N, C-alpha and C positions, 0 to 999 in steps of 0.2 A: 313451768309447765305443771298442770294439775295432775294429781295422782291417776285419775281415770284416763287422761290422754296418754300419759307415759305408759300405763299398763296396756293401752290399746296398741301403741307402737311396739311394745315388747312382745305382745302376743301375735300380732299380725305381720310385722316385718321380720322379726328375728326368732319367733317361736319360743320365747322365754316362758317358763312356768314357775320360776323361782322368784325371789324378791328382786326389786328393781336394782340394777347396777348401772349408774350413770356413765362410768368409764367405758363399760362394754357397749353401751348405746352409742357413745361418741366414736369409738373405734369402728363400729359397724357403719355409721354414717360416712366415715372416711372411705371405707371399702366400697360402699354404695356409690360414692361420688367418683372414685378413681377407676372402678372396674365396670360400672354399669352406665352411669351418666356420662363419664368421659372415658371412652375406650382407650386402651393403651396404644400409642402410635410409635413408640420408640423401643428399640431393642438394644441391650447392653452386652458388649462382648464379654464382660466379666461374668455374665450369667451362664456361660457355656463352658463345658469341660473339654479337655483335649490334651494330648501329649505335647503339642507345640502351640505357639501363638498363632501360627498360620492356620492350624486346624480350628482353633477357637474363633478366629475372625471369619473364616469361611463358613463355619457352622452358623454363626449369627446372621450372616448375609443370606444363606440358604433358607434359614427359618423365616427371616423377614419377607423374602420373596414368596415362600409357600403360604404365608399367613397374611399377605397383603399389608405388611407393615412398611412404612415409608422410610424410616431412618434407623441406622445402626450407629450407636455411639461407641467409639474407641476411646476409653478413658485416658486420663493423663498418666501415661507411663511409657516405658520403652518396650516395643514388641520386636522380638527377634524373628525374622521371616526366613524360612528355608523353602518356600514354595510360592508360586504365583497366586495372587489373590484375584478372584473374579468377582467384580461388583455386579450383582444381578440386576436384571431388568426392573426399572422403576424404583430401585432402592438407592438411597444415599448413604455412603460411608462418611461419617462426620467425625473428625478429630477435634479434640479440645486444645486449649492453648499450648499445652506441653506434651501433646501426643507425639511420639517418636517411633517411626517404623525403621528398623535397621535391616537392610538387605545385605546379607553376608555370603550369598551364593550367586553364581553367574547365571541368573534366571531373570526373566521378565518380572517386573514388580507387580503392577496392577493392570488388569484388563477390564474395560467397561463394556457392558452390554447396552442395548438400546434403552434410552431413558434413564440410565444409571448416572449417578453423580458422585464426585469425590471432592470433599471440601475439608480443609483444615488439616494441619499436621506437617511434620518434617519427615522426609525420607532420606536416609543416609546410605551411601554405598561404602562398604568396608572391605571390598575384595579388590585386589590389584587386577588391572587389565580387564575390568568389567566391559562387556561387549553387547549387552542387551538393552531393552527399552525399560525405563522406569515406569512411565505411564503410557498405555498403548490403547488406541482405538482402531478397530477394524471395520471398514465400510460394509462388511457382510451383515452387520447388525442394522444397517440403514438408519443411521442417526438423523434425526430431523426435529429440532426443538420446537417446531410449530405444532407437531402432533404428540411428541413424547420428549419432555424437557430433559436435556442432559447438560450438566454444569460441571466445570472443573475450576476450582477457586481456592485461593489462600493456601497454597502448598509451597514448601521449600524442598527443592531436590538438590542434594549436596553430595558430591563425590569427594570424600575427604582423603582419598589415597593419593599417592604421588603420581599416578598415571591418569591422564584424561581419556576415559573410555566410555563407550555406550552412548545412548541417546536419552535426553531428559524426557521430552514429550514427543511421541510419535503418532502420526495419523496416517493410516494406509488404506487404500481402496484399489481393488484389482479384479473384481468379478462383475458379471452382467448386472446392471442396475444397483451395484453396490454404491453407497453414498455416505458422505459426511457433510452435512449442510446446516447452516443457521445456528451453530453452537456459540455459546458465550464462554470464553476461557479467560480468566482474569486473575490478577494479583498473584503471580507466580515468581519465585526466585529459582533460577536454574544455574548451578555453579559447577564448573570443572568437568564437563563432559566432552566427548569427541564432537557431538552435535547437540546443540541446545534444543532446538525445535526442528522437526522434520515433517514435511507434508509430502507424501509420495503416492502417485497414481500410476498404475501400470496398465498396459493395454489388455483388455479382456479378450477371451476367445471369441465371444459374440457380444453385441450390445454396447452399452456405454457405462462408464464409471466416472465418479468425480468427487472432489473435495472442494466445495465452493461455498462462498458467502458466509464464512465464519468470522467471528470477531475475537481478536487477541488483544487484551487491554492491560495496561499497568504491569508489564513484565520486565524483570531484571534478568539479564543474561551476562554472566561473568566468567571469564577465563576459560571459555570453551575453544576448541580448535576451530570449529565452524559454528557460528551463532544460529543462523536460520538457513535451512536448505529446503527448497521447493523443487520437486522433480516430477515432471509430467509433460504431456504434449501441450501445444498452445491452446487447443480447444478439444472438444469431443473427437474421438471416443474415450479418451482418458485425459482429464484435465484437473488442474488446481487453479481456480480463478476466482476473482472477486473477494479474496480474503483480506481483511483489514487488520493491520498491526498498529496499535496506537499507544502512545506514552511508553515507548521502549526506553529503557536505560541499559546501555551496552558498555561493558567494561572489558576490553581485551587484555591479554597478558603476552608474555614473550613466546608462548606456544601457539597463540592464535594465528591461524592461516587465512581465514576468510570470515567476513562479517555476514554477507548475504550471497546466496546462490539462488537465482530466481528463474523459474520456468512458469508456464501458464500465462494467463491474461488478466490484467486489471487488478493485480495485487498491489496494495499500498503499504508504505512503511513510514511512520513518523516517530520522532523521539530524539534522543541525544546519544552521541557516540563519544566516549571519553578516551583520552590518552592514546591516540593512534601511534605515538612514538614508541609505544611498548611493542608494537608488532614488528618483528625482526625481518620477516620476508619483505622484499621491496617491490613485489609485483602487485597486481590488482587485488583488492580486498572485497570487491563486490563484482558479481558477474551476472549479466542477463544472458541466459543460455540461448542456443540456436532455436529453441522452441518457446520463445517468449515474445509478448507484445503488450503494449499499453500498460506496463507496470510503472510504478512511480516511487522513488526514494526521496523523502524529504526529511532527512535526519540531520540535526544540527551538528556542525563540526565534521561532517562527512567529506572527505577529500574527493572532489569530483574527478580529479585526474587519476584516481586509483580505482576506477570502475571501468570494466570492459563490457561492451555491448555486442554480443554475438547474435542477437535476435533482431527484431524489426526496429526501425528508427522511432517508433512510437513509444518505446521505453524511455523514461525520463528520470533524471535526478532533479527533484524540485517540483513545486506545484505549478499548475498552469497560471499564467499571468505574468506581469512585468514586475521584477523586483531587483534590488541592488545585489550584485553577485560578487563584489570584491575586485581584486586586481588580477590582471593577466600579464605574466612575464615569461617570455620564451616558451609560449604555448603554441601548438599547432592549432590554427583557427578552424580547421576542418572538424575538430573534435568539440568545438563550442557550439552546441545546439540547444542548450537549455534557454528558454525564454527569459530575458532579463537584461540588465544594463551592467556593463563591465568597464572598469577603469584600465586603460592600456598604458603600460610603461615598458618601453623597449629602447633603452638608451643606446644599444648597439645598432638600431635601425630595424625596419620591417623587411622581411625576406620572403622570397618565393618558396623557399624550402619549408617555411611554416605557413604557407598559403595565406600570407598577409598582402595588403596592397603595397607593392614595392614603390618607393619614392614618396609615399605619404609621410607626413610628420609623425614622429615616433611616440608622441604622447597624445592621448585623447580619450574619447568615450565610444564604446561599441555597444549598440543595442541589437539584440537578437529577438526576432519574432518567429514563432513556430505554430503550426497547426498540423497535428498528426505527424507525418514524416516529411513535411514540407517546411523549409527553413529559409529565412532571409536575414542577412547581416547588414547593418548600417554602421559605418565607422565615421565619426565626426572628429577630425583632428583638432587639437587645440592650436589652431593656426588660422586666423581669420580669412586669409586669402585662398585657402585650399578648397573649401567646400566640403562635400561628403563623398564617401565611396560606398557602393552597394554591390551585393551579389546574392544569389539564391541557389537552392538546390530543390529538386522535385523527386521525392521518393528515394530510392536507393541509387539513383544515378549521380553523376559527378556534379560538382559545383560549376556555375557559370563563371566567366571571367569577371574581375572587378571592373565596375563602371564608375567613373568619377563624375559627380554632378557639381556644377558651379556653385559658388557661395551665394549667388542671387537666385538659386532655385526656389520655385514657389511650392515647396513641399514642407509640410510640418511633420518631418519624418519621425520625430520622437513621440508624436501623439497619434500616429496613424493607426496602429494596429494593436491596441492594448487588449483586445478581447477576441477570442477565437469564435468564429461563426461557422455556419454550415458549409457543406460542399455545394457549389453552384451546378445546376443542371443545364444541359444544352438547350432546354426549352425556356430558360429564364430570360425575362426582359431586363436588361441591365439598367434601364431607367427606373426600375422599381426596387433596385438593390441600393438602399440609401443609409442603412444603419452602420455606424462606425464599427470597424473591425477588420479581421483578416478572413478571407474566404478562399477555399481550395477550388481550383478549376482543373478538371481532368475529363476531357471529352473524347479520349481514346483516338480513334481515327477520324473523328468528325471535325470539320472546320467551324470557325465562328460564323454566326448568322447575323449579318448587318441589319436585317429586318427587325431583329430583336435588340438593336442598339448595342450589340456586342462589338469588340474590337474588330478591325478589318480581317478578312479571311486569310490574309498573308501572315498574320501573327500566329505563333505556335499556341495551340489550344490546350496547353497544360501549364500551370503555374499558380501564382498567388495574386489575388485581387485585394488591395488594401484601400479602405475608404476612410476619409477624414471629413468631419462635418462641424459646422457651427450654426449659429442662428440663421445665417444668411447664405451659406454656400455649402456645396458638396464637391469633393474632389475624389475621383476614382483613379488609382494608380495600378496598372497591371504589369506584373513582372513575369514574363514568360520564362520557362526553363529552356533557354536557348541563348544565342548571342544577339537576339533581336534588339536588346536595349530595354527601354521602358516605354509603355504606352500610357497616355494620361488624357484626361478631359475633366471639365468642371461645369457646374451649374450654379450661377450666382443669382440670388434673389428670385429663384424659380422662374427665370425668364427663358430657360432653355439650355440644353447642353451644348457645349462647344464640340467641334469634331474631335475624334480621336487623333492624337499626334504621337509621333515616335521620337524618342530622344535617346542618344547614346548608342546608336546601332554600331555593331562591330566592336564594342568594348572601349571606344574612345571617349574623350570628355564629352559630357552632355550639357549643353546650354539650353535650359528649358525656358520657353517663351511664357509670356503672361498667361495665367489661367483665367483672366477676367472674361466674363461673358458680356461685358460692356465695352465695345471697341472705342467709345468716346472717352473712356477713363481707363487707360491701360495700366495705371498704377494699382487699381483695385485688385485684390486677391493675392498680392505679393506677400510672401512670408520670409522673414529673415532668420538665419540660423546662427547661433554661437554656442560655445561651450565654456565651462569653467573647470579647469583641472585642479 
């Protein structure tokens, strides 16, 4: 740089009147860059005085909020906390790799305001019989990450005492229009608490409140008494619905009492459950409450027989669709309502006490189809001369009796209803319902209308319609929720539908006639069934 240009910078930028000092010029350029060109957006806890670490952290958060700074950095060291930390609106408290918050009093750890975030660090509990929440969100702040982003990420919550107390992560909403929705909560480790994660909505005096549509991803829950608890009504005025828990890793211990307690609607859970033999209590480890519907558990190694459903039958263990579900031995078949295929092994015989088809061969395959709270069971014994057995249930009412179909039945039962379809209306023309799948029928007090090609008016107008198709034919099978048996008809090569026919009325053996639409070739349309155990 020429002497005249340097002197010009000296005089006009920094007001120097003495001889040129290159070091001073460079230092001032750094100051210009950091404080003028690039405004400061981070605040450091270490810059704030205070008698305790809690006072220092809170002072930094309050300063950031007042001065519209976005991030407060808690440097790598141990902070002893003796008061609740409130993370202010629009501010992120960010820990570094070895940041450690030690909570040694029986107080709530951290509370987040709207748009606040908490990322990084370890929080340890060092007081016996801790009974508070480590991280707490209150719907009064009306969290909504669409308008004000709130994130909780990369935290370890660790109760290292000998007692499993308190709640790791707590979301609560209980006032009019209070809400927690669309949040992303991810990469947490929660260890040795009474409750790992709790979502709780209580009835407001007026209006509605909710905790809905939040995502919980990549969460490890270890050695808690209860891993996840959701408490609410099924729907408004106070609900916890549509929350998604994915990539869960759940490790129980000898003190674990429950993995999941679920209320609300449409909450889903996927992941892996380890070492259930560690759980010493022998009762249910998952519960759908009386105020629950349409929730789904699809956790690997989760024992289906240790879940109790006190809510609607739309609650499920497993995803919709047909899948292999393993073996059934000495199980009550009334409890088998998850869609899938099961291997049946009953060497002591099938019994009425377990709601099985008495007299059928004791080894075979059972396929379950379900749509909402309507279920049908198809049992195919590994005995070529027996044929198949079917029954169904509609809603919360009892199961129909088992009906036996002959082995020459023209039904491709194992391919009939792999897909859930819509609910049929009483105005629908059945000739136009041709897509393979299972359809729900519930016409209340209305009878079938034969003008719309529905089953005869004498058939009960509530049940399941199952449709099987290939390139040349369509078969409609209607299973009423009654002792009517099964109604069926077919359309071959699009030449027209056969009349509706009834098979198996009264629960006796059903011999199904040819479904061929071509009377000149009665062999057409026949389907043969076998199994391999």
